[in-house]
N, C-alpha and C positions, 0 to 999 in steps of 0.2 A: 184392694182401694182403687179408684179411679186413677190411674196416669196419664193426666191430659200432657202429659211433654211426650207420649207417644206418638203423639197426632201431630208434631212439628218438626220438621227436618233437624235431624242431626248434623255437626260437623265429622267427613268422613277420611281428611286427609287426601282428597281430590278436588281438584277443582270442577265445579257446577260449570257446565253448559245448560245456557236458557233460552226458549223460542220465543216466537213471536208472541207471546203473553206475558213471559217475562218481561219483554222491553218495557209494553204497554205499560206493564203494573208499575216499572221503575220511572216510567216517564211520568205518571201521574201522581208517585211521590214524591219524586225529584222536582217536580213543577211544586207540589204545597209546601216542601219547605222552603224553595228560594223563595216562595211568595212570603213566607214566614221570615224568611230573615230581609227583605224588603220590606216591609211594614216597619221594622226595626231603624229603618237608615234616619226618619226624624224624631230617632225617640232618645237615640246615642248622642248624648249634650252632658255640657259639666253639669256636676248637683245632682244627677239620676244615679241610684243607684242598682249594682248590678241585680239586685233581688227584685227590682221593680222592673226590670229589663225581661229575666226567668219568668214575673210572674205575667206580663205579656206573650211569653213564648208560652207557656202552658194554656192561658186562655185560646191564643189563636189554634193552636192545634187540637184543641176539644171542641172549640167554636165548628171546624172544618171536618169533624165526624172523622179524625185520626186519633192516634195515641201516641206516646211520649216512649222512645223507647229507652233513654235514660231513667226515667225516674224507676226506681226498682232495681235498676241491674247494678248488680253486686252489692247493693246495700243504697245507692247513690240515691239523692232526694229529688234532685231538681231538674226540669225540663230541658236546660243547657247547661252548657260548659262555655264560663266567661273568663278570659285570659287576658290578664294587663299586663302591658308591658316588658316585664323580665320572666314573666309567667309563659313558660312554652307553651302547655296543656294544661285541660283538665280543673282548671281554675272554676273555686267551685265561688257561685252567685251569693252574695252577702252585704249587708247595711252600708259598707262604704260607698262614698259616690264618687263619681268619674270625676275626674282635674284636667282644668284645659290643657292641652297637651298630651293625654294619654291617649295608646294604643291599646285597642283592645280587641282578641278574636271571639268570635263567638260562633260556638260550634253546635247545631240542633239536628237532632236525628227524629223523624217521626215515623211513626207506621200506618199504612195506609192500606185496606184491601189485604193485608199482610206482606207488604213488601214496604222494606225502609231506605228513604230518602234519608242520604246522611250528606251535609254540607256545613261549613263553616267561610268564615272572610275575615277580612279584616276593618274595623271601623276606626275612624281617627277620630277623637273628640273636641270640638273646638279647632283651633289653630297648633300644628303639631310641627316639631323641627325638620328641619329637611334629612337629619339622616334617620329618620324614622319613616317619611316618604320615600325615601329611597329605599329602606329595608322591606318596606310592602309592596314599592313597585318589581323588587328583583324576587321576591319570592313570589308573586302571583307572574312573574314573568317564568317563572323554574318552573310552577305546578303546570302551565300551560307548554311549556318545551315537552315536559314529562310525559301530557297528554297527546302531544302532537305524536311522539315517539308511538303509540298505539295503535297496531295495525297487525292485520293475519299474519306469521311468520316471523315476526317480530319477538322478541326475548322481554323476558321482567325487567332484565337487566340493564336494556335500553331506557327504560324510563328513568330510573337512579340515574344512568351514565349520563344522560339528558338532564336533571336534575343538578347533580353534581356539576357539570360544566357552567352552566349559570350560576351557579355559588362562586365558584371560582375564580372566573373571570373578573366576579366584583368582591370580590376579597372579604368575602360571608362564608361561613360554617354551615354544615348541614348538618340537625341533631338526629343521632342514627339509634337513638336508645328508643324511640318509636315509627312505627311504620304503616302505610295503608295494609287494607284488607280487604276481602271480599266480601259483598254485600248483594243483598237479594230478600229473599226470605228469612234468612238470618241475619242477626245484626253483623257479626263479624263472624265471618268463614274464611277458606283456604280462597286464595294465598296470602301469606305477607306481600306487603309493595314496599321493595326498602327505599329509598329514596337517595342512597349513597351506592352505588353499587358500579359494575362497569361491563359497559357496552357487550353485547354478544352472548350474554351469564344468563342464568336461571330457565324457568322454563317457556315452553312457545306459546306464544298470543295465540286464540282461536277464537272463532265467531261463536257468540253467545257465554265468554265472558265477562262477571260483571264484578269492578272494585273499587275502592277509593284512590287515589292521588290525593295525597295531603304532606308535601313538604312542608318542615319547620326550619328555619333558616336565623342563625342569629349573625347578629353584629360582632361579637366576640367568641369563644370558646363554642366548641360543640357539644360541652359537659353539661347534662344534666343531674339535677337533685330532686328528691320525692321529697317535700314535706311533712312534719306528723300527721295531716290529715290523709295521709295515704294515696290521695288522691293528685294535689297540684304539682305538678313540675315546673321546676324552675332554671333557670341558667345559674350554676354557680357562679359565676362572674359577675350576678347580674347586671351584663348587658342588656339589651334588646332582644326580642325574638320576635321573629312572625309568621303566619300560616293562614293557608286557604288551604281549601278542600273542595274538590268535587266529585260525583260518583259519577261512575263512565262506565261505558260497554262496550265491548269488540265486535263492530261491524264487518260484513263479508268484506267491506273496502277500506274499513278504518277503525274509527270512534265516534260513539254517539255521546254526550254529555249529558245526562239526566238531570241536572240540578242545574241547568242556565238559569238567570233571572232574568223572567218575562220583560222584565221597564229596563235591563242591561245595567241593573245594579250592583252587578258582583265583581266589578273591576275596582281598583283602590281609588280615593279621590271622589269618589260618587255622594255628594252631602245633599241628594233629594231627589226624589221619586220625577 
């Protein structure tokens, strides 16, 4: 029997160190997934269904010679996760239309030439309430604080420490049930990147490490629950949740963000290209 999995990298329990070829592969995959989410900016509006948005993602990825990492992953059937309002993550696209004032996280992972670009961002649907805007702003700020902590010689705990500090100062909670992860030729690799941790803890950051930073912040309590579909995670108190995600690599001097939007559309409140 031909075992095609033998040709694929496997999780080893160790954090991989990538070379210049890896950086170039991740730049291309990261740019493509950022362009995919840029494409959605003008499409996220009242009356549009999340299934329609997922169809756009599926077509975009295929049209650009890439594959969706989520279609078929553990039985998942969609090209994106779309999480609305009190959904923390892994929301399943469907026929329900978006409403004025909704907030949505759209998470897409594509595979280009064997490399995974993993990226998510928040979208406001029409006019959103100030508390929702503030939640999105602070969540983005927390992610960027975590990314700013990445440099050779620092610790993975410094990432979670920086995120936790921003959340605490703004009286928001950090979801602890989900974390970032290693990424590269594997969708999910070592290490787990915890978003609520103490400075100076965890493994040392070294040049060539690739991983995601993807904090989820809640207006209410941090507690999550999984719906019967086995995927959708929601806040137990039904308060709003937000998430931003970038794929990054540790360089000799700091950090490179692979999934930055070429048009600068990956920050909160951007309404048009």
